[in-house]
C-alpha positions, 0 to 999 in steps of 0.5 A: 432039947426041952419038953414043952409043958403043953403040946399036941392036940387040946380039944374044946369039948361041948357040954352035953345037956339034958336041959338048960340046967342039967348035964347029961353025964352019960354022954359027957363020959362017952364024949370024954372017953372018945376024945381021950381014946382018939389021942387028944393031949388035953380037954378044954371045958367050955372052950370056944363053944360059947358055953362059958358065958351061957350056962349058970355058975352052978352048972359050970362048977358041977361040969368042972368037978365031975369032969376033972374027977372022971378024967382022973389025970388021963390028960390035962384039963383046961377050963374057960374063964370067960365071962360077961 
């Protein structure tokens, strides 16, 4: 029997924003911890919520960098690559 590379629940996560160009990092941490403590197997940033096409490139980079560092290998991180 082989182990699947990806298994379990991989949850699309919304990005908490203060305004159009500022991430709410405190809420991002709370939401991330809630999902991981709830047993998800992975987190999908900007996945299926439409954010990937509606937030700026700088905000995307900031979100990805911060999230990957905060999650710190606790679960795999997936990132939407959708663009207009």
